[in-house]
C-alpha positions in Angstrom: 12.5 33.1 13.3 10.3 29.8 12.4 11.3 26.7 13.7 10.8 23.0 12.6 10.4 20.7 15.4 10.2 17.2 15.3 8.1 14.9 18.0 9.0 11.0 18.4 5.5 9.7 18.7 3.8 6.6 20.5 0.2 5.5 20.0 -2.1 2.5 20.3 -3.8 2.1 17.4 -6.4 0.6 18.6 -9.8 2.5 17.0 -7.3 4.7 14.9 -8.1 4.9 11.0 -4.2 4.6 10.7 -1.5 7.9 10.9 -2.8 9.5 7.4 -5.8 12.2 7.7 -8.7 10.8 6.4 -12.7 12.4 6.0 -14.5 10.3 8.3 -12.5 8.4 10.5 -9.9 9.6 13.4 -6.4 9.4 12.9 -3.0 9.7 14.6 -2.4 12.5 12.6 -5.5 14.2 12.4 -5.6 13.8 16.1 -1.8 15.8 16.4 -3.2 18.3 13.6 -5.8 19.9 16.1 -4.2 19.6 19.4 -1.1 21.4 17.6 -3.6 24.3 16.4 -5.1 24.8 20.1 -1.5 24.6 21.4 0.0 26.9 18.7 -3.4 29.0 17.8 -2.7 28.6 13.9 -3.0 26.1 12.0 -0.7 23.3 11.3 0.6 20.6 8.8 2.3 17.3 10.4 4.5 15.6 7.7 5.5 11.9 8.6 8.1 9.0 9.0 5.4 6.3 8.6 1.9 5.7 6.9 0.5 3.0 9.3 -2.4 0.8 9.1 -5.2 1.0 10.8 -4.7 -0.7 13.9 -1.2 -1.1 13.8 0.4 0.5 17.1 3.8 2.8 17.3 6.5 3.7 20.1 9.0 5.7 17.7 6.4 7.6 15.3 8.5 10.6 13.7 6.7 13.4 12.6 7.7 17.4 11.7 6.2 20.7 12.0 6.6 24.2 11.6 6.4 27.2 13.9 7.1 30.8 15.0 5.6 30.7 18.5 8.6 30.6 21.5 7.0 27.9 23.6 9.8 25.9 24.6 10.2 22.5 23.6 9.5 20.8 26.6 6.1 23.0 26.6 5.1 21.7 23.5 5.9 18.5 24.7 4.0 18.8 28.1 1.2 20.5 26.3 0.5 18.0 23.5 -0.4 15.5 26.1 -2.4 17.1 27.9 -4.6 17.4 24.4 -3.9 14.7 22.8 -6.6 11.6 23.7 -5.1 8.7 26.3 -4.1 6.8 23.3 -1.3 9.2 21.4 1.7 10.5 23.5 4.6 12.7 22.8 7.8 11.1 24.2 10.2 13.7 22.7 10.3 16.9 20.7 13.9 18.5 19.3 14.5 21.0 17.2 16.3 19.8 13.6 17.0 22.0 11.1 15.1 23.4 7.7 16.4 20.4 5.0 15.1 17.3 8.0 11.8 15.7 6.4 11.1 12.5 8.6 10.1 10.1 5.7 12.7 11.2 3.2 16.2 12.0 5.3 15.1 8.1 7.5 17.7 6.0 6.6 15.9 2.7 8.4 13.1 1.6 10.0 12.3 -0.9 12.5 9.3 -2.8 13.0 8.3 -5.4 15.2 5.4 -8.1 14.9 4.1 -10.2 18.4 2.6 -13.5 17.7 0.8 -15.5 20.4 1.2 -18.8 19.5 -0.7 -21.0 22.0 -4.0 -22.6 22.3 -5.8 -20.4 23.9 -6.2 -16.5 23.7 -5.5 -13.3 25.9 -8.2 -11.2 27.0 -4.6 -8.6 27.5 -2.5 -9.1 24.8 -5.9 -9.0 22.6 -5.0 -5.7 20.8 -1.6 -6.5 20.6 -0.8 -9.6 18.9 -2.3 -12.2 15.9 -3.6 -15.5 18.1 -2.0 -18.9 16.2 -3.9 -21.7 18.0 -1.5 -24.2 17.0 2.3 -24.5 17.5 4.7 -23.3 15.3 7.9 -25.1 13.8 10.3 -22.0 14.9 13.6 -24.3 13.0 11.8 -23.4 10.1 10.8 -20.2 10.4 14.6 -19.0 11.5 15.4 -20.5 8.0 12.9 -19.1 5.9 13.7 -15.7 7.6 17.0 -15.9 5.9 15.3 -15.5 2.1 14.4 -12.5 3.0 17.3 -9.5 3.9 18.7 -8.0 1.2 17.7 -5.3 -1.7 15.6 -6.5 -4.4 12.0 -6.9 -5.8 9.6 -7.4 -3.6 6.4 -7.5 -5.4 5.5 -10.5 -4.0 5.2 -9.0 -0.8 3.3 -6.1 -2.0 -0.6 -5.1 -1.2 -3.0 -4.6 -4.0 -3.4 -1.0 -4.0 0.3 -0.3 -3.2 0.7 3.2 -5.0 4.9 3.2 -4.7 7.0 4.3 -8.7 9.4 1.2 -7.5 9.0 -2.0 -5.5 12.8 -2.1 -5.2 13.7 -2.4 -1.1 16.2 -3.6 0.6 15.5 -5.6 4.1 18.2 -5.6 6.4 17.4 -7.8 8.9 14.7 -10.3 9.7 15.2 -11.7 13.4 12.9 -14.4 15.7 12.8 -13.6 19.5 10.7 -15.2 22.4 10.1 -11.9 25.0 8.1 -13.3 26.7 6.8 -17.9 26.6 4.2 -18.5 23.6 4.9 -14.5 22.7 7.0 -14.8 19.1 8.8 -11.5 17.9 9.5 -11.3 14.7 12.0 -7.8 14.1 11.9 -6.7 10.7 14.9 -3.6 10.1 15.2 -2.4 6.8 15.4 1.4 4.4 11.6 1.1 3.7 8.8 -0.8 3.1 5.9 -1.0 0.5 2.3 -1.2 1.7 1.3 -4.0 3.7 4.7 -5.6 3.0 6.2 -6.3 7.0 2.2 -7.8 7.4 2.3 -10.2 3.7 6.0 -11.5 4.8 4.5 -12.6 8.7 1.8 -13.9 6.9 4.2 -16.1 5.3 6.5 -17.0 7.6 3.3 -17.9 9.6 2.4 -20.5 6.6 6.0 -22.0 7.3 6.1 -22.7 11.0 2.3 -24.1 10.4 3.4 -26.3 7.2 1.7 -25.1 4.7 5.0 -24.0 3.1 8.7 -24.8 3.2 11.5 -22.7 4.0 12.5 -23.4 0.6 9.5 -22.7 -0.8 10.3 -18.8 0.2 13.2 -17.7 -1.9 10.6 -19.2 -5.1 7.8 -17.1 -3.9 9.8 -14.2 -3.5 11.6 -14.9 -7.4 8.3 -15.0 -8.2 7.0 -11.4 -8.0 3.5 -13.3 -7.6 1.7 -11.5 -4.5 -0.7 -14.6 -5.1 2.0 -17.1 -4.0 2.6 -15.7 -0.7 1.0 -15.8 2.6 -2.2 -14.1 4.2 -1.9 -10.5 5.4 -1.2 -10.4 9.5 -3.6 -8.4 11.5 -2.8 -5.2 11.5 -3.4 -5.6 15.5 0.0 -7.6 15.9 2.3 -4.8 14.2 4.3 -2.1 15.9 6.5 0.3 14.6 9.2 0.0 17.2 12.1 3.5 15.6 13.1 4.8 13.0 16.8 5.8 11.8 18.3 9.0 10.4 22.0 9.8 10.0 23.4 11.1 13.0 23.3 14.9 12.3 19.7 14.5 11.0 
């Protein structure tokens, strides 16, 4: 009897060329498909919820595969964790309906970006944050963040080479918080995102925080549909896919 199994995956993106399989670079998808083939003794193709870029991390990436093997779910999880790179871990395995798709069934995604705002860099957080040595104007950044929520054309936050058929996306929330002193968390929730969209959003907010943009310019930047007017693309290591959400029955 064919089984459709959904995995929740955590990974450290340092040294990994992103989610999607490539010809000449290690990726999460490649590691996972190789481990599944060894565990199940047949070729496996994995579908993922988000094509995270090189260097980007995940706590809640979701992927699915199909098999007729009868290994129990806890055996799938433990077996994969024994075979995968230490940088990749399976935190949950469950069976889902045949019509479930990790990407197309998703109703929302939550990403978090971390900025270390202090004069000196961190040795321990170097692969987890974007270090900015100057103080940030958090009041101005918070005001600017209110411009992003809503459903609109986000061409101004779209990277070159993005292949999305439409640039209309919905952002539900952009929230700033301080989980630790000097460590700024920017949480972005929405239905889907264009290539590098969150990293450009963060780069734009940091431009506001460092005084190169005003909060009032952000709505104008979005309305312009001009990528060149937005801020730089923040580096990948500060970004983490926290969770992908689905309807309760999924």
